[in-house]
N, C-alpha and C positions, 0 to 999 in steps of 0.2 A: 633056523639058524639066525642068530642076531647079527647086526652089522659089524660089531666089534670082532666076532669070530670070523666073519668073512674077510675082514681086513687082515687079520692075523694069518689066515690061510693064503691070501694073495701075497703077503710079504714073504712067507716061507717059500712059496713057489718061485717068486722072483729071485730069492737067494739061491735056490737050487739050480735054476736055469741060467743064472748069471755066471756060473763057473767061478773062475778065479779073478773076478773083477777087482781091480785095485785102483788106487788114486793115480798111480804112475801111468803115463801114456803108453799104450801098447803099440807095437809095430803095425802100420796099416797094411791091409791086404793088397792094396794096389800102390805101386810106387811109380816114380817118374819113368815114362817110356813104356809102361805096360798097359794092357787094355782090359776092358770088362764089358760084357754084353748081358743085358737083361731082356728076357723074353717073357711077356706076361699076358694076363687076361685082365681086362678092365670092366668096371661097371660104373654106371651113372655118368652120362646119360646112356641108357641102353647097355648093351653088351658089346665088347669089342676086344681087340688085341693091340699090343704095343711092343715095340722094340726100341731099345736105347743102347747107345754105345758111349763109354767113357774112356778117355785117354789121359793117363797121368801126366800132367803138365808141370806142376811145381810140387816137389816133396816138402813136407813139413812147413806149410804156409801157416804160420801161427801154430796152434796145436794140432792142425789137421792137414789135409791134402786137397789141392785144387785140381780139378779135372775139367776137360772140355770134351764135347762129343756131339751126338745128335739124338733126336727123338722122333719117332713116327708112331702115330696111333690111328686106329680106325674104329669107329663105333657106329652102331645102328640102333635105332629105337623107333617104336610105333607111337603115333600121336594122332589126335583128332583135331583137325584145323578146319574151321568154317563148315562143320558137319561132314567132313570127308576124312575117312581113315587113311593115313599115309605112313610110309616108312621113310624116315630121314637117315642120312648118313653123314658123319663128320670125319674128316681127315685132317690131322694136324701134323705138320712137318716143320721141324725147328732145330737150329743149333741149341746146345744145352751147356751151361756152365754149372758145375756142381762143387760144393764144398763138403768134404767128408771128414768125419771124426771117428776114429776107431776107439770104441769103449774098451775092448780087449782084443785079443788076436782073432776072435771069431765073430764079433758083433760090432757093427758100426751104424751111425746115424748120419743122415745127409740132408742137404737142402739144395734145390736146383732152381735156376732162373732160365726161362726160355722166351724168345721172341721169334715168331715164325708165321707160317701161313696156315690159316684155318679155312678149309674148303668144306662148305656145307651143301650137300646135294638134297635140296628140299623144294625146288621149283618155285620159290617165292623169295622176295627180298634180294639181298646181295650175297651171292654164293661164295665170295672170296673176301676174307678179312685178314688184316695183320693182327695177330693175337699175342698178348703177353701172358705167360704162364709161370706159376711158381709151384714147386712140389717140395714135400718133405717126406722122409721115409726112413726105413731101417733095413739092414741087410744082415743075415746070419749065414756064415759059412760053415757047411757041414764038413768039407775037406778044405785044403788050401786053395782049390780052384773051382769048387762048386758050392753054391749056396742058394738061399731063397731071399726074396725081397718083398716089401710091401711099401706102398707110397700113396699119398693122397695130395691133391692140389686143386688149383682153380686156373681157368683161363677166361678169356673175355665172355664166353657164353655159358660155361658150365663148370661144375666141379667134377672130379674124377677120382676113382680109387682103383689102384692096380696092384697086382701081386703075381709072382711067378718065380722063374728060375734065373739064377745068375751064374755066368761062366767067366772066370778070370783067366787071362793068358799073358 
């Protein structure tokens, strides 16, 4: 299969899965005063879990929605340091500000900024750091209250990729 055929198939798949995407801004899945919880699994560095909460603070801030909340992640990974095998753990706890844009009634993209505590259990160096993190991702709602998310980002020590379940209330 040549590259041109692959691009055509990808374009058709995007059209099929985009539903009734239109240029007109759709109603956001989260509005002022409502909440959203993400529970996910993360990779890089190592494997871990994360939980985040968003609270709708400002409706229709520009073309999107502004939310505030919190973020907690835990990850563990193996590494070899000075000839010794070790397992390190990172804990990141932070407030989170997110800007969300609804592409249609089921799909949205978002970007987040965080500044919080990064605790590294590695028995060398400084175990506690103030860390700045940024994330970008997307969310697809299967029903009005349940969906899936995927996000990626960086903080002071690493990159991370997360994905999992979203519950809106």
